[in-house]
N, CA and C atoms of all chains as a GROMACS GRO file, in nm:
protein
  642
    1MET      N    1  10.306   8.594   8.732
    1MET     CA    2  10.344   8.672   8.804
    1MET      C    3  10.284   8.766   8.844
    2GLN      N    4  10.297   8.795   8.997
    2GLN     CA    5  10.181   8.873   9.079
    2GLN      C    6  10.258   9.052   9.082
    3LEU      N    7  10.221   9.129   9.023
    3LEU     CA    8  10.311   9.242   9.017
    3LEU      C    9  10.233   9.314   9.137
    4PHE      N   10  10.117   9.292   9.225
    4PHE     CA   11  10.077   9.344   9.296
    4PHE      C   12  10.006   9.267   9.434
    5ALA      N   13  10.101   9.259   9.538
    5ALA     CA   14  10.073   9.147   9.619
    5ALA      C   15  10.065   9.254   9.806
    6ASP      N   16   9.975   9.137   9.903
    6ASP     CA   17   9.972   9.166  10.036
    6ASP      C   18  10.043   9.074  10.119
    7TYR      N   19  10.124   9.128  10.145
    7TYR     CA   20  10.208   8.998  10.249
    7TYR      C   21  10.100   8.893  10.335
    8ARG      N   22   9.992   8.933  10.372
    8ARG     CA   23   9.926   8.886  10.471
    8ARG      C   24   9.854   8.772  10.377
    9ASP      N   25   9.870   8.728  10.253
    9ASP     CA   26   9.797   8.666  10.177
    9ASP      C   27   9.916   8.527  10.153
   10PHE      N   28  10.027   8.551  10.257
   10PHE     CA   29  10.130   8.454  10.200
   10PHE      C   30  10.197   8.432  10.362
   11VAL      N   31  10.106   8.436  10.491
   11VAL     CA   32  10.121   8.379  10.593
   11VAL      C   33  10.056   8.258  10.648
   12GLY      N   34  10.112   8.168  10.718
   12GLY     CA   35  10.060   8.039  10.722
   12GLY      C   36  10.185   7.979  10.837
   13THR      N   37  10.124   7.831  10.914
   13THR     CA   38  10.197   7.796  10.971
   13THR      C   39  10.266   7.650  10.891
   14ASN      N   40  10.361   7.622  10.915
   14ASN     CA   41  10.390   7.462  10.931
   14ASN      C   42  10.486   7.422  11.081
   15LEU      N   43  10.389   7.346  11.109
   15LEU     CA   44  10.485   7.284  11.265
   15LEU      C   45  10.606   7.209  11.226
   16GLU      N   46  10.624   7.146  11.134
   16GLU     CA   47  10.736   7.030  11.071
   16GLU      C   48  10.853   7.115  11.113
   17ARG      N   49  10.845   7.243  11.047
   17ARG     CA   50  10.952   7.296  10.972
   17ARG      C   51  10.941   7.456  11.024
   18PHE      N   52  10.967   7.504  10.907
   18PHE     CA   53  10.875   7.647  10.897
   18PHE      C   54  10.839   7.659  10.820
   19PHE      N   55  10.708   7.785  10.777
   19PHE     CA   56  10.628   7.822  10.674
   19PHE      C   57  10.698   7.891  10.602
   20LYS      N   58  10.692   7.898  10.478
   20LYS     CA   59  10.781   7.974  10.398
   20LYS      C   60  10.715   7.979  10.234
   21THR      N   61  10.720   8.107  10.198
   21THR     CA   62  10.624   8.126  10.068
   21THR      C   63  10.679   8.184   9.941
   22THR      N   64  10.695   8.164   9.816
   22THR     CA   65  10.744   8.239   9.711
   22THR      C   66  10.621   8.336   9.640
   23ILE      N   67  10.667   8.451   9.674
   23ILE     CA   68  10.516   8.556   9.612
   23ILE      C   69  10.556   8.599   9.464
   24VAL      N   70  10.705   8.626   9.429
   24VAL     CA   71  10.765   8.658   9.266
   24VAL      C   72  10.890   8.574   9.264
   25GLN      N   73  10.906   8.548   9.152
   25GLN     CA   74  11.000   8.516   9.129
   25GLN      C   75  11.088   8.516   8.987
   26THR      N   76  11.206   8.559   8.947
   26THR     CA   77  11.271   8.616   8.797
   26THR      C   78  11.399   8.523   8.840
   27PRO      N   79  11.441   8.524   8.724
   27PRO     CA   80  11.616   8.528   8.723
   27PRO      C   81  11.706   8.608   8.808
   28ARG      N   82  11.635   8.731   8.882
   28ARG     CA   83  11.720   8.831   8.934
   28ARG      C   84  11.709   8.862   9.078
   29MET      N   85  11.552   8.775   9.148
   29MET     CA   86  11.502   8.838   9.241
   29MET      C   87  11.356   8.756   9.271
   30LEU      N   88  11.405   8.698   9.433
   30LEU     CA   89  11.289   8.620   9.453
   30LEU      C   90  11.237   8.677   9.575
   31VAL      N   91  11.109   8.706   9.553
   31VAL     CA   92  11.035   8.749   9.684
   31VAL      C   93  10.941   8.658   9.767
   32GLY      N   94  10.938   8.652   9.906
   32GLY     CA   95  10.853   8.597   9.960
   32GLY      C   96  10.847   8.589  10.105
   33THR      N   97  10.766   8.509  10.193
   33THR     CA   98  10.773   8.524  10.316
   33THR      C   99  10.803   8.394  10.407
   34ASP      N  100  10.851   8.384  10.489
   34ASP     CA  101  10.925   8.317  10.610
   34ASP      C  102  10.793   8.344  10.752
   35CYS      N  103  10.758   8.249  10.785
   35CYS     CA  104  10.683   8.227  10.916
   35CYS      C  105  10.733   8.146  11.021
   36LEU      N  106  10.758   8.219  11.124
   36LEU     CA  107  10.778   8.084  11.212
   36LEU      C  108  10.720   8.110  11.373
   37GLU      N  109  10.648   7.993  11.417
   37GLU     CA  110  10.562   7.994  11.514
   37GLU      C  111  10.657   7.990  11.650
   38PRO      N  112  10.618   8.072  11.726
   38PRO     CA  113  10.702   8.068  11.881
   38PRO      C  114  10.780   7.948  11.911
   39GLY      N  115  10.892   7.985  11.921
   39GLY     CA  116  10.999   7.889  11.969
   39GLY      C  117  11.067   7.821  11.820
   40GLN      N  118  10.967   7.857  11.716
   40GLN     CA  119  11.069   7.762  11.589
   40GLN      C  120  11.137   7.877  11.549
   41GLN      N  121  11.228   7.791  11.491
   41GLN     CA  122  11.363   7.835  11.434
   41GLN      C  123  11.429   7.799  11.284
   42GLN      N  124  11.458   7.909  11.203
   42GLN     CA  125  11.548   7.860  11.073
   42GLN      C  126  11.668   7.855  11.117
   43PRO      N  127  11.771   7.763  11.131
   43PRO     CA  128  11.866   7.729  11.142
   43PRO      C  129  11.955   7.777  11.056
   44THR      N  130  12.082   7.801  11.129
   44THR     CA  131  12.197   7.911  11.043
   44THR      C  132  12.230   7.827  10.898
   45HIS      N  133  12.226   7.884  10.835
   45HIS     CA  134  12.233   7.840  10.671
   45HIS      C  135  12.292   7.950  10.599
   46GLN      N  136  12.331   7.912  10.452
   46GLN     CA  137  12.425   8.028  10.395
   46GLN      C  138  12.380   7.977  10.247
   47HIS      N  139  12.381   8.093  10.176
   47HIS     CA  140  12.330   8.083  10.035
   47HIS      C  141  12.446   8.133   9.961
   48ALA      N  142  12.510   8.061   9.859
   48ALA     CA  143  12.640   8.068   9.770
   48ALA      C  144  12.592   8.197   9.647
   49GLY      N  145  12.673   8.299   9.683
   49GLY     CA  146  12.655   8.382   9.543
   49GLY      C  147  12.513   8.468   9.604
   50ARG      N  148  12.426   8.462   9.695
   50ARG     CA  149  12.278   8.546   9.704
   50ARG      C  150  12.300   8.603   9.836
   51ASP      N  151  12.219   8.727   9.814
   51ASP     CA  152  12.218   8.787   9.949
   51ASP      C  153  12.080   8.774   9.990
   52LYS      N  154  12.035   8.818  10.115
   52LYS     CA  155  11.918   8.756  10.156
   52LYS      C  156  11.862   8.888  10.216
   53LEU      N  157  11.764   8.960  10.218
   53LEU     CA  158  11.705   9.020  10.294
   53LEU      C  159  11.582   9.016  10.369
   54TYR      N  160  11.588   8.990  10.499
   54TYR     CA  161  11.456   9.004  10.582
   54TYR      C  162  11.354   9.128  10.634
   55LEU      N  163  11.288   9.152  10.618
   55LEU     CA  164  11.198   9.238  10.687
   55LEU      C  165  11.081   9.201  10.772
   56VAL      N  166  11.110   9.205  10.893
   56VAL     CA  167  11.003   9.159  10.971
   56VAL      C  168  10.894   9.250  11.013
   57MET      N  169  10.725   9.218  10.959
   57MET     CA  170  10.647   9.257  10.958
   57MET      C  171  10.545   9.245  11.096
   58GLU      N  172  10.590   9.151  11.167
   58GLU     CA  173  10.514   9.024  11.269
   58GLU      C  174  10.601   9.009  11.378
   59GLY      N  175  10.590   9.031  11.479
   59GLY     CA  176  10.646   8.921  11.610
   59GLY      C  177  10.825   8.983  11.616
   60GLN      N  178  10.880   8.884  11.682
   60GLN     CA  179  10.976   8.940  11.733
   60GLN      C  180  11.088   8.833  11.692
   61GLY      N  181  11.202   8.836  11.622
   61GLY     CA  182  11.291   8.711  11.616
   61GLY      C  183  11.415   8.770  11.679
   62ARG      N  184  11.500   8.662  11.681
   62ARG     CA  185  11.658   8.689  11.711
   62ARG      C  186  11.728   8.633  11.619
   63PHE      N  187  11.806   8.721  11.536
   63PHE     CA  188  11.867   8.704  11.387
   63PHE      C  189  12.008   8.698  11.432
   64THR      N  190  12.076   8.580  11.335
   64THR     CA  191  12.238   8.582  11.352
   64THR      C  192  12.288   8.592  11.226
   65ILE      N  193  12.329   8.688  11.203
   65ILE     CA  194  12.416   8.722  11.079
   65ILE      C  195  12.591   8.688  11.096
   66GLY      N  196  12.635   8.594  11.029
   66GLY     CA  197  12.798   8.573  11.106
   66GLY      C  198  12.808   8.550  11.225
   67VAL      N  199  12.864   8.642  11.297
   67VAL     CA  200  12.911   8.647  11.439
   67VAL      C  201  12.805   8.709  11.512
   68GLU      N  202  12.741   8.815  11.462
   68GLU     CA  203  12.654   8.927  11.514
   68GLU      C  204  12.506   8.817  11.558
   69THR      N  205  12.414   8.896  11.611
   69THR     CA  206  12.308   8.848  11.706
   69THR      C  207  12.236   8.939  11.732
   70ARG      N  208  12.110   8.972  11.669
   70ARG     CA  209  12.026   9.097  11.728
   70ARG      C  210  11.887   9.034  11.758
   71ASP      N  211  11.825   9.101  11.840
   71ASP     CA  212  11.665   9.053  11.856
   71ASP      C  213  11.593   9.183  11.757
   72CYS      N  214  11.502   9.149  11.700
   72CYS     CA  215  11.419   9.234  11.567
   72CYS      C  216  11.289   9.253  11.587
   73GLY      N  217  11.248   9.348  11.565
   73GLY     CA  218  11.079   9.363  11.540
   73GLY      C  219  11.080   9.380  11.415
   74PRO      N  220  10.900   9.447  11.445
   74PRO     CA  221  10.846   9.503  11.300
   74PRO      C  222  10.971   9.660  11.236
   75GLY      N  223  10.947   9.622  11.147
   75GLY     CA  224  10.986   9.739  11.080
   75GLY      C  225  11.135   9.742  11.087
   76GLU      N  226  11.234   9.631  11.128
   76GLU     CA  227  11.376   9.625  11.152
   76GLU      C  228  11.379   9.507  10.978
   77LEU      N  229  11.507   9.562  10.929
   77LEU     CA  230  11.585   9.511  10.791
   77LEU      C  231  11.715   9.397  10.853
   78ILE      N  232  11.726   9.316  10.809
   78ILE     CA  233  11.786   9.225  10.836
   78ILE      C  234  11.887   9.163  10.709
   79PHE      N  235  11.986   9.162  10.673
   79PHE     CA  236  12.066   9.192  10.590
   79PHE      C  237  12.175   9.047  10.574
   80ALA      N  238  12.156   8.938  10.494
   80ALA     CA  239  12.262   8.849  10.503
   80ALA      C  240  12.345   8.859  10.386
   81PRO      N  241  12.472   8.888  10.374
   81PRO     CA  242  12.548   8.888  10.264
   81PRO      C  243  12.590   8.774  10.192
   82ALA      N  244  12.573   8.733  10.070
   82ALA     CA  245  12.600   8.587   9.975
   82ALA      C  246  12.728   8.561  10.091
   83ASP      N  247  12.693   8.443  10.114
   83ASP     CA  248  12.782   8.316  10.157
   83ASP      C  249  12.801   8.365  10.347
   84GLN      N  250  12.687   8.418  10.387
   84GLN     CA  251  12.737   8.470  10.510
   84GLN      C  252  12.673   8.348  10.567
   85PRO      N  253  12.685   8.309  10.665
   85PRO     CA  254  12.578   8.226  10.769
   85PRO      C  255  12.476   8.300  10.836
   86HIS      N  256  12.340   8.278  10.822
   86HIS     CA  257  12.221   8.342  10.881
   86HIS      C  258  12.142   8.267  10.942
   87GLY      N  259  12.063   8.285  11.038
   87GLY     CA  260  11.945   8.223  11.127
   87GLY      C  261  11.814   8.307  11.188
   88VAL      N  262  11.731   8.237  11.222
   88VAL     CA  263  11.650   8.354  11.325
   88VAL      C  264  11.564   8.243  11.423
   89LEU      N  265  11.522   8.269  11.526
   89LEU     CA  266  11.451   8.221  11.615
   89LEU      C  267  11.355   8.312  11.668
   90ASN      N  268  11.236   8.230  11.655
   90ASN     CA  269  11.129   8.327  11.708
   90ASN      C  270  11.102   8.335  11.869
   91ILE      N  271  11.167   8.416  11.945
   91ILE     CA  272  11.161   8.470  12.071
   91ILE      C  273  11.026   8.525  12.134
   92GLY      N  274  10.924   8.526  12.065
   92GLY     CA  275  10.818   8.600  12.126
   92GLY      C  276  10.690   8.509  12.139
   93ASN      N  277  10.552   8.560  12.116
   93ASN     CA  278  10.498   8.478  12.194
   93ASN      C  279  10.377   8.506  12.106
   94GLU      N  280  10.375   8.536  11.959
   94GLU     CA  281  10.331   8.534  11.845
   94GLU      C  282  10.420   8.512  11.725
   95ARG      N  283  10.345   8.477  11.610
   95ARG     CA  284  10.405   8.441  11.493
   95ARG      C  285  10.468   8.516  11.477
   96LEU      N  286  10.584   8.510  11.390
   96LEU     CA  287  10.720   8.619  11.386
   96LEU      C  288  10.684   8.629  11.196
   97VAL      N  289  10.685   8.697  11.148
   97VAL     CA  290  10.634   8.697  11.008
   97VAL      C  291  10.716   8.804  10.911
   98MET      N  292  10.763   8.733  10.807
   98MET     CA  293  10.905   8.808  10.752
   98MET      C  294  10.877   8.835  10.620
   99VAL      N  295  10.867   8.901  10.529
   99VAL     CA  296  10.919   8.908  10.379
   99VAL      C  297  11.024   8.933  10.350
  100ILE      N  298  11.084   8.838  10.272
  100ILE     CA  299  11.208   8.794  10.261
  100ILE      C  300  11.256   8.854  10.086
  101VAL      N  301  11.387   8.868  10.045
  101VAL     CA  302  11.413   8.895   9.888
  101VAL      C  303  11.543   8.812   9.906
  102MET      N  304  11.547   8.755   9.792
  102MET     CA  305  11.675   8.694   9.775
  102MET      C  306  11.759   8.725   9.618
  103ALA      N  307  11.848   8.771   9.609
  103ALA     CA  308  11.917   8.822   9.453
  103ALA      C  309  12.052   8.800   9.449
  104PRO      N  310  12.075   8.680   9.347
  104PRO     CA  311  11.990   8.647   9.265
  104PRO      C  312  11.890   8.566   9.293
  105GLU      N  313  11.776   8.518   9.235
  105GLU     CA  314  11.721   8.393   9.292
  105GLU      C  315  11.787   8.252   9.280
  106PRO      N  316  11.740   8.167   9.344
  106PRO     CA  317  11.793   8.082   9.394
  106PRO      C  318  11.781   7.938   9.282
  107GLY      N  319  11.784   7.942   9.164
  107GLY     CA  320  11.749   7.850   9.007
  107GLY      C  321  11.822   7.780   9.032
  108MET      N  322  12.932   9.793  10.566
  108MET     CA  323  12.790   9.754  10.577
  108MET      C  324  12.701   9.721  10.669
  109GLN      N  325  12.543   9.758  10.640
  109GLN     CA  326  12.451   9.772  10.763
  109GLN      C  327  12.398   9.637  10.734
  110LEU      N  328  12.445   9.556  10.850
  110LEU     CA  329  12.385   9.419  10.857
  110LEU      C  330  12.215   9.417  10.950
  111PHE      N  331  12.198   9.522  11.001
  111PHE     CA  332  12.050   9.565  11.111
  111PHE      C  333  11.996   9.720  11.076
  112ALA      N  334  11.916   9.690  11.026
  112ALA     CA  335  11.890   9.849  11.034
  112ALA      C  336  11.735   9.877  11.033
  113ASP      N  337  11.660   9.969  11.075
  113ASP     CA  338  11.502  10.013  11.102
  113ASP      C  339  11.482  10.076  11.006
  114TYR      N  340  11.356  10.066  10.918
  114TYR     CA  341  11.382  10.198  10.799
  114TYR      C  342  11.319  10.297  10.854
  115ARG      N  343  11.228  10.316  11.003
  115ARG     CA  344  11.232  10.482  11.022
  115ARG      C  345  11.364  10.544  11.038
  116ASP      N  346  11.457  10.492  11.019
  116ASP     CA  347  11.594  10.555  11.052
  116ASP      C  348  11.634  10.607  10.927
  117PHE      N  349  11.562  10.623  10.807
  117PHE     CA  350  11.601  10.633  10.669
  117PHE      C  351  11.456  10.686  10.602
  118VAL      N  352  11.383  10.778  10.676
  118VAL     CA  353  11.266  10.845  10.635
  118VAL      C  354  11.293  10.985  10.630
  119GLY      N  355  11.234  11.082  10.529
  119GLY     CA  356  11.265  11.173  10.545
  119GLY      C  357  11.218  11.242  10.393
  120THR      N  358  11.195  11.401  10.421
  120THR     CA  359  11.156  11.463  10.330
  120THR      C  360  11.235  11.537  10.211
  121ASN      N  361  11.209  11.526  10.074
  121ASN     CA  362  11.251  11.618   9.975
  121ASN      C  363  11.148  11.687   9.924
  122LEU      N  364  11.108  11.806   9.911
  122LEU     CA  365  11.019  11.880   9.840
  122LEU      C  366  11.042  11.914   9.686
  123GLU      N  367  11.175  11.916   9.669
  123GLU     CA  368  11.203  11.929   9.505
  123GLU      C  369  11.171  11.826   9.440
  124ARG      N  370  11.180  11.697   9.473
  124ARG     CA  371  11.173  11.568   9.396
  124ARG      C  372  11.094  11.444   9.454
  125PHE      N  373  11.173  11.369   9.582
  125PHE     CA  374  11.102  11.291   9.709
  125PHE      C  375  11.214  11.260   9.746
  126PHE      N  376  11.203  11.211   9.879
  126PHE     CA  377  11.333  11.168   9.918
  126PHE      C  378  11.368  10.994   9.920
  127LYS      N  379  11.476  10.974   9.899
  127LYS     CA  380  11.503  10.835   9.864
  127LYS      C  381  11.642  10.809   9.941
  128THR      N  382  11.656  10.707   9.990
  128THR     CA  383  11.835  10.694  10.078
  128THR      C  384  11.845  10.504  10.038
  129THR      N  385  11.985  10.530  10.061
  129THR     CA  386  12.035  10.353  10.029
  129THR      C  387  12.086  10.293  10.131
  130ILE      N  388  12.021  10.237  10.188
  130ILE     CA  389  12.017  10.133  10.328
  130ILE      C  390  12.188  10.024  10.311
  131VAL      N  391  12.137   9.951  10.218
  131VAL     CA  392  12.247   9.871  10.200
  131VAL      C  393  12.293   9.855  10.035
  132GLN      N  394  12.360   9.808   9.979
  132GLN     CA  395  12.420   9.804   9.849
  132GLN      C  396  12.519   9.708   9.825
  133THR      N  397  12.488   9.601   9.698
  133THR     CA  398  12.587   9.501   9.694
  133THR      C  399  12.595   9.480   9.566
  134PRO      N  400  12.653   9.421   9.476
  134PRO     CA  401  12.690   9.425   9.339
  134PRO      C  402  12.532   9.359   9.305
  135ARG      N  403  12.497   9.267   9.390
  135ARG     CA  404  12.365   9.204   9.375
  135ARG      C  405  12.260   9.240   9.407
  136MET      N  406  12.264   9.349   9.488
  136MET     CA  407  12.090   9.358   9.567
  136MET      C  408  12.094   9.551   9.600
  137LEU      N  409  12.019   9.625   9.623
  137LEU     CA  410  12.029   9.730   9.687
  137LEU      C  411  11.866   9.759   9.727
  138VAL      N  412  11.925   9.800   9.895
  138VAL     CA  413  11.792   9.844   9.978
  138VAL      C  414  11.778   9.979  10.018
  139GLY      N  415  11.673  10.020   9.999
  139GLY     CA  416  11.685  10.128  10.028
  139GLY      C  417  11.522  10.197  10.047
  140THR      N  418  11.474  10.334  10.094
  140THR     CA  419  11.371  10.360  10.120
  140THR      C  420  11.346  10.445   9.997
  141ASP      N  421  11.202  10.492   9.955
  141ASP     CA  422  11.152  10.606   9.887
  141ASP      C  423  11.049  10.644   9.984
  142CYS      N  424  11.035  10.808   9.984
  142CYS     CA  425  10.946  10.886  10.037
  142CYS      C  426  10.871  11.005   9.986
  143LEU      N  427  10.737  10.981   9.995
  143LEU     CA  428  10.690  11.095   9.915
  143LEU      C  429  10.580  11.164   9.980
  144GLU      N  430  10.620  11.306   9.965
  144GLU     CA  431  10.464  11.413  10.081
  144GLU      C  432  10.353  11.375   9.992
  145PRO      N  433  10.278  11.421  10.076
  145PRO     CA  434  10.140  11.435  10.023
  145PRO      C  435  10.132  11.485   9.871
  146GLY      N  436  10.103  11.433   9.790
  146GLY     CA  437  10.073  11.472   9.644
  146GLY      C  438  10.183  11.470   9.524
  147GLN      N  439  10.328  11.424   9.618
  147GLN     CA  440  10.457  11.417   9.546
  147GLN      C  441  10.440  11.289   9.467
  148GLN      N  442  10.503  11.271   9.367
  148GLN     CA  443  10.487  11.158   9.259
  148GLN      C  444  10.679  11.127   9.255
  149GLN      N  445  10.653  11.040   9.208
  149GLN     CA  446  10.742  10.964   9.154
  149GLN      C  447  10.708  10.897   8.979
  150PRO      N  448  10.796  10.999   8.852
  150PRO     CA  449  10.741  10.986   8.769
  150PRO      C  450  10.773  10.820   8.678
  151THR      N  451  10.670  10.826   8.630
  151THR     CA  452  10.703  10.694   8.577
  151THR      C  453  10.849  10.656   8.524
  152HIS      N  454  10.922  10.548   8.506
  152HIS     CA  455  11.067  10.538   8.494
  152HIS      C  456  11.039  10.387   8.446
  153GLN      N  457  11.172  10.305   8.404
  153GLN     CA  458  11.232  10.216   8.406
  153GLN      C  459  11.359  10.117   8.446
  154HIS      N  460  11.394  10.041   8.471
  154HIS     CA  461  11.534  10.011   8.502
  154HIS      C  462  11.591   9.910   8.396
  155ALA      N  463  11.663   9.921   8.319
  155ALA     CA  464  11.728   9.829   8.192
  155ALA      C  465  11.771   9.708   8.310
  156GLY      N  466  11.707   9.585   8.267
  156GLY     CA  467  11.756   9.458   8.317
  156GLY      C  468  11.754   9.441   8.464
  157ARG      N  469  11.665   9.510   8.569
  157ARG     CA  470  11.669   9.516   8.735
  157ARG      C  471  11.531   9.552   8.736
  158ASP      N  472  11.524   9.428   8.828
  158ASP     CA  473  11.374   9.427   8.926
  158ASP      C  474  11.388   9.517   9.013
  159LYS      N  475  11.269   9.563   9.060
  159LYS     CA  476  11.248   9.672   9.131
  159LYS      C  477  11.093   9.601   9.219
  160LEU      N  478  11.115   9.601   9.366
  160LEU     CA  479  11.019   9.594   9.450
  160LEU      C  480  10.991   9.700   9.570
  161TYR      N  481  10.873   9.732   9.557
  161TYR     CA  482  10.816   9.853   9.674
  161TYR      C  483  10.793   9.762   9.768
  162LEU      N  484  10.738   9.770   9.902
  162LEU     CA  485  10.729   9.698  10.014
  162LEU      C  486  10.666   9.851  10.053
  163VAL      N  487  10.474   9.869  10.089
  163VAL     CA  488  10.454  10.026  10.191
  163VAL      C  489  10.485   9.984  10.284
  164MET      N  490  10.502  10.090  10.372
  164MET     CA  491  10.538  10.060  10.498
  164MET      C  492  10.421  10.160  10.560
  165GLU      N  493  10.434  10.303  10.499
  165GLU     CA  494  10.336  10.404  10.557
  165GLU      C  495  10.272  10.472  10.462
  166GLY      N  496  10.137  10.530  10.483
  166GLY     CA  497  10.067  10.578  10.354
  166GLY      C  498   9.992  10.484  10.271
  167GLN      N  499   9.929  10.609  10.186
  167GLN     CA  500   9.886  10.558  10.048
  167GLN      C  501   9.919  10.591   9.923
  168GLY      N  502   9.961  10.490   9.812
  168GLY     CA  503   9.999  10.486   9.701
  168GLY      C  504   9.924  10.450   9.592
  169ARG      N  505   9.968  10.557   9.466
  169ARG     CA  506   9.871  10.499   9.338
  169ARG      C  507   9.971  10.452   9.255
  170PHE      N  508  10.000  10.323   9.249
  170PHE     CA  509  10.108  10.265   9.172
  170PHE      C  510  10.068  10.232   9.012
  171THR      N  511  10.135  10.248   8.925
  171THR     CA  512  10.141  10.214   8.810
  171THR      C  513  10.263  10.115   8.750
  172ILE      N  514  10.234   9.995   8.725
  172ILE     CA  515  10.318   9.923   8.631
  172ILE      C  516  10.291   9.848   8.496
  173GLY      N  517  10.348   9.944   8.431
  173GLY     CA  518  10.318   9.931   8.281
  173GLY      C  519  10.152   9.958   8.244
  174VAL      N  520  10.057   9.874   8.235
  174VAL     CA  521   9.941   9.943   8.179
  174VAL      C  522   9.846   9.932   8.347
  175GLU      N  523   9.926   9.887   8.425
  175GLU     CA  524   9.819   9.865   8.546
  175GLU      C  525   9.821   9.956   8.634
  176THR      N  526   9.714  10.001   8.672
  176THR     CA  527   9.723  10.072   8.803
  176THR      C  528   9.673  10.046   8.929
  177ARG      N  529   9.723  10.043   9.072
  177ARG     CA  530   9.643  10.000   9.182
  177ARG      C  531   9.680  10.124   9.305
  178ASP      N  532   9.586  10.120   9.353
  178ASP     CA  533   9.606  10.183   9.521
  178ASP      C  534   9.642  10.080   9.630
  179CYS      N  535   9.764  10.105   9.660
  179CYS     CA  536   9.836  10.048   9.798
  179CYS      C  537   9.843  10.142   9.925
  180GLY      N  538   9.877  10.016  10.013
  180GLY     CA  539   9.873  10.081  10.122
  180GLY      C  540   9.968   9.965  10.209
  181PRO      N  541   9.959  10.023  10.351
  181PRO     CA  542  10.122   9.936  10.471
  181PRO      C  543  10.044   9.790  10.438
  182GLY      N  544  10.193   9.739  10.412
  182GLY     CA  545  10.160   9.570  10.417
  182GLY      C  546  10.179   9.508  10.223
  183GLU      N  547  10.140   9.618  10.164
  183GLU     CA  548  10.140   9.546  10.041
  183GLU      C  549  10.247   9.591   9.908
  184LEU      N  550  10.285   9.491   9.833
  184LEU     CA  551  10.411   9.427   9.782
  184LEU      C  552  10.394   9.498   9.638
  185ILE      N  553  10.472   9.542   9.562
  185ILE     CA  554  10.432   9.601   9.442
  185ILE      C  555  10.578   9.539   9.377
  186PHE      N  556  10.564   9.516   9.266
  186PHE     CA  557  10.660   9.470   9.186
  186PHE      C  558  10.680   9.494   9.027
  187ALA      N  559  10.783   9.592   8.986
  187ALA     CA  560  10.789   9.584   8.856
  187ALA      C  561  10.939   9.522   8.797
  188PRO      N  562  10.860   9.432   8.723
  188PRO     CA  563  10.981   9.386   8.622
  188PRO      C  564  11.105   9.468   8.559
  189ALA      N  565  11.224   9.379   8.524
  189ALA     CA  566  11.318   9.451   8.483
  189ALA      C  567  11.258   9.501   8.319
  190ASP      N  568  11.268   9.668   8.276
  190ASP     CA  569  11.196   9.694   8.149
  190ASP      C  570  11.076   9.756   8.154
  191GLN      N  571  11.005   9.734   8.264
  191GLN     CA  572  10.872   9.758   8.287
  191GLN      C  573  10.890   9.907   8.363
  192PRO      N  574  10.793  10.013   8.269
  192PRO     CA  575  10.754  10.160   8.296
  192PRO      C  576  10.714  10.152   8.411
  193HIS      N  577  10.737  10.193   8.554
  193HIS     CA  578  10.608  10.200   8.707
  193HIS      C  579  10.671  10.312   8.768
  194GLY      N  580  10.586  10.375   8.829
  194GLY     CA  581  10.535  10.513   8.887
  194GLY      C  582  10.470  10.518   9.022
  195VAL      N  583  10.481  10.634   9.096
  195VAL     CA  584  10.378  10.599   9.215
  195VAL      C  585  10.324  10.772   9.277
  196LEU      N  586  10.167  10.779   9.284
  196LEU     CA  587  10.162  10.901   9.336
  196LEU      C  588  10.182  10.874   9.468
  197ASN      N  589  10.201  10.984   9.570
  197ASN     CA  590  10.086  10.975   9.709
  197ASN      C  591   9.986  11.050   9.717
  198ILE      N  592   9.878  10.951   9.701
  198ILE     CA  593   9.711  10.989   9.754
  198ILE      C  594   9.695  11.003   9.823
  199GLY      N  595   9.752  10.959   9.937
  199GLY     CA  596   9.686  11.012  10.092
  199GLY      C  597   9.727  11.136  10.134
  200ASN      N  598   9.739  11.160  10.275
  200ASN     CA  599   9.720  11.277  10.335
  200ASN      C  600   9.844  11.265  10.468
  201GLU      N  601   9.938  11.165  10.433
  201GLU     CA  602  10.038  11.152  10.522
  201GLU      C  603  10.148  11.135  10.424
  202ARG      N  604  10.302  11.105  10.476
  202ARG     CA  605  10.394  11.060  10.404
  202ARG      C  606  10.353  10.936  10.346
  203LEU      N  607  10.407  10.918  10.216
  203LEU     CA  608  10.409  10.775  10.188
  203LEU      C  609  10.570  10.692  10.175
  204VAL      N  610  10.596  10.579  10.253
  204VAL     CA  611  10.729  10.561  10.281
  204VAL      C  612  10.707  10.446  10.268
  205MET      N  613  10.811  10.398  10.162
  205MET     CA  614  10.836  10.251  10.097
  205MET      C  615  10.966  10.210  10.144
  206VAL      N  616  10.993  10.060  10.122
  206VAL     CA  617  11.100   9.986  10.136
  206VAL      C  618  11.115   9.967   9.994
  207ILE      N  619  11.230   9.999   9.945
  207ILE     CA  620  11.248   9.948   9.822
  207ILE      C  621  11.416   9.856   9.784
  208VAL      N  622  11.347   9.752   9.700
  208VAL     CA  623  11.472   9.645   9.693
  208VAL      C  624  11.505   9.689   9.549
  209MET      N  625  11.625   9.663   9.475
  209MET     CA  626  11.617   9.673   9.315
  209MET      C  627  11.770   9.553   9.307
  210ALA      N  628  11.717   9.453   9.216
  210ALA     CA  629  11.827   9.379   9.192
  210ALA      C  630  11.863   9.328   9.015
  211PRO      N  631  11.970   9.346   8.977
  211PRO     CA  632  12.067   9.373   9.038
  211PRO      C  633  12.091   9.522   9.082
  212GLU      N  634  12.197   9.535   9.177
  212GLU     CA  635  12.193   9.723   9.204
  212GLU      C  636  12.231   9.800   9.012
  213PRO      N  637  12.215   9.879   9.076
  213PRO     CA  638  12.204   9.982   8.945
  213PRO      C  639  12.354  10.043   8.968
  214GLY      N  640  12.470   9.958   8.920
  214GLY     CA  641  12.639   9.970   8.942
  214GLY      C  642  12.652  10.093   8.852
   0.00000   0.00000   0.00000
């Protein structure tokens, strides 16, 4: 298990879907990154019984949580409570990089 | 519950101990900030059954997890698994600001 990590070591590109990594995983929490190239989208989805937090590190995203939509950039937190549909579209000209946390982990 | 938030709205000073806020809290996850002025310390402590993640947003901290100590700055993640002693000292000249996540929340 990684006790110390730099999010910049977990950034990348996946042109087919979007890029995601896991940094730390326990039964209680999963920590990782989601990276979207300009125009890429994470389609609306939901996690049964699990909260998800996004923290934007780089870029600009249009986030939807339930019926709310908001454009967010670095330093902004987006919280999807358990069972709430959520998704994000990269609306900027650079890679959108987010640290994400899910609790409990999707075991 | 806050679905969207900017961590900069949850930054402050507490000269007696250190500054902490809660941004979001559910039975599964607590999201907040910890802010330490230069020289301030969060003494080593542990959370029974709960993981804690720090993500440094501003400043420089010396983090201890169990027997490991590491100096970390913006963009670095520090993970304290459940029941592991952890603490942090602000070793820089500016405020140390961290977004923190605990799972499950300390109900």
